[in-house]
C-alpha atoms as one frame of an Amber mdcrd trajectory, in Angstrom:
protein
   1.140  -4.344 -17.211   3.092  -1.363 -15.757   3.992  -1.018 -11.996   4.472
   2.571 -11.048   5.581   3.312  -7.290   3.175   5.026  -4.920   4.791   5.426
  -1.681   4.885   7.310   1.407   8.446   7.211   3.087   7.265   8.713   6.375
   4.597   5.803   6.803   7.313   3.207   5.713   9.916   4.628   8.162   7.275
   4.370  10.968   6.478   0.869   9.990  10.132  -0.141   9.964  10.583   1.513
  13.395   7.804  -0.521  14.687   8.932  -3.870  13.097  11.962  -4.147  10.764
  10.878  -7.256   9.219   7.897  -5.484   7.867  10.082  -4.621   4.783   8.639
  -7.502   2.810   5.098  -6.234   3.142   5.461  -2.566   2.477   2.802  -1.937
   0.071   4.204   0.509  -2.359   3.140  -1.191  -5.520   0.520  -0.172  -7.891
  -0.746  -1.727 -11.059  -2.194  -0.653 -14.333  -3.619  -3.607 -16.212  -5.247
  -3.524 -19.786  -8.301  -5.631 -19.655 -11.183  -6.367 -22.392 -13.015  -3.709
 -20.777 -10.642  -1.043 -20.397  -7.773  -0.207 -18.011  -7.588  -1.342 -14.231
  -5.798   0.664 -12.030  -5.330  -0.633  -8.181  -3.158  -0.990  -5.185  -2.320
  -3.648  -2.615  -4.585  -2.886   0.179  -1.781  -1.894   2.851  -4.142  -2.448
   5.796  -4.670  -5.929   4.746  -0.838  -6.339   4.044   0.266  -4.847   7.240
  -2.368  -6.893   9.147  -0.490 -10.050   8.339   1.862  -9.184  11.152   1.393
  -9.855  14.914   2.175  -6.199  15.591  -1.145  -4.305  16.408   0.665  -1.109
  16.284   1.055  -1.204  12.404  -2.756  -1.308  11.817  -3.192   2.477  11.996
  -0.333   2.924   9.483  -2.144   0.517   7.268  -5.153   2.384   7.560  -3.660
   5.648   6.764  -1.733   4.355   3.732  -5.032   2.907   2.241  -6.731   6.263
   2.738  -4.000   7.994   1.000  -3.908   5.411  -2.058  -7.651   5.613  -2.197
  -7.425   9.407  -2.839  -4.771   8.636  -5.492  -7.364   6.130  -7.156 -10.008
   8.655  -7.052  -8.016  11.082  -9.284  -7.152   8.359 -11.860
């Protein structure tokens, strides 16, 4: 398994400004797994991860980050 980083420092900064404790949930990790059927590439869903907080202001950041990561996946 390989774990490259796919992050947006600007989105991370915005999230940290809204809620410093969000650092534990910042979804910057990706995964690449060899399976019996080939290779699987994916990301933690940032909208779900940031939704674990009670801070509704983080929701739009999670949606934006998910869209960015989906664009990356589409090119893999």
